[in-house]
C-alpha angles and dihedrals in degrees: 000000000000091000091052091051092051094049090045089053090057091050093048092048090051092050090049092053091049091049092050090050090050092051092051090051091053091056092056111122127215090256090053091051091052093050091046092052091049092052096038095105091053091049094057119100141067117328124225097224098167133046095203139033090225129059121174105293100351136058118236130234089255117115128198115254121249114290092006120130120207116196115202134198115179117180132185119190126207129278114310093210140357127072093318096044141041130092096325089068094033089254093302099314091109091056135062125217098176141340123199122193118181149125140233122212128192111230086175132350089271103032124067134179114209131190132180149143132228128206092225108086090347084268113188116193138193117195142181118205121191128185105217097176136012125209106245139185105252090008139060116002091209140056115217125191130176126216128196121179138179117193133189132200102205095182135051137080100240095087123092097191139015095258090059089071094065130093130180134208133189127180142172114211114203118183137175126190111213091188134345109307095004111103136166117199133182124188124189112196145174127220127199122187117182087205123032113267110234097028097247122139111252095021114145119256094196128035142144127235141185129218124196121191133182124192118192122193116238098171139337091282102029140060143173120234133200113190125183133174131190125191119208092208108137091208094055093054096047107118113262098021091108100226123145135194112253114245126177140179122200144183112211125198131179115213112177109289092356132081111196124191124188112194148171121213141154090225113101095192128072101197115082093230091054100044095042091047101043121015105146099156121108134201087217091062093046091254098139125112145200116246142166142205124210117193119186119185125208118192115207093181094075099091091050091053091048092051091048093049091046091050092049090048092054090051 
């Protein structure tokens, strides 16, 4: 029932955004229509629908531009409440659930290579991210990006051979911006673990999952994010196994070269393979936590632009 309510909330929010857009279109005057038609050619082209490549749980369809380097620090504190939280652990701030440190580099404007490492399981991941389609004014109504990831757990004693340490993740990110800053995204995915994660007899090695994310614009530089994931693993949803669907809420702010996101989620893990395979924390038991994401972009194209502008100026 709770899952139905969450998915219904996404649908209602989407309908509301579409209705608001429709109302604004009805109020367009003849003068506005004329100005819009005059500037129509300038408005055509790919839209920048996200400010960051990372949301709360999910990644976004955004890719890093060519020769840009995005440094990421994603931190999840301990339980806010419950038996492992509360005032004795300063509501989770004295504890650490997971820390992810990684980077994203633009091989081209549409193709990124990403690397990172998570505290949970010592998981090291290598990922390729490719933007197949961009939402565009006068063009495609959707943005579509593909993810492919290989991950390795180099430590631990529960593996009988080297191949058991590997996991794989594939995802299709599909996003639509209803209006500037307001975006709905769905992301079907598949997870493959060569060894059950967590190490529980009968746990599924392969399963599919679905993420749904809604970003609502608060201001030019800020937005509110709702991020939900559901695994279709039959084992996880067997009564008494203790698994929960990850759900997160975030406040995103852009500050110059940084994008900072403050969030609350019941998922301990940052990496998609980890939180889709093994989220066993529940809001009902106080097992939710504060977290943050810091994204810092470095542009290595600047010196080339300066040389080109200087050369053109001399001419």
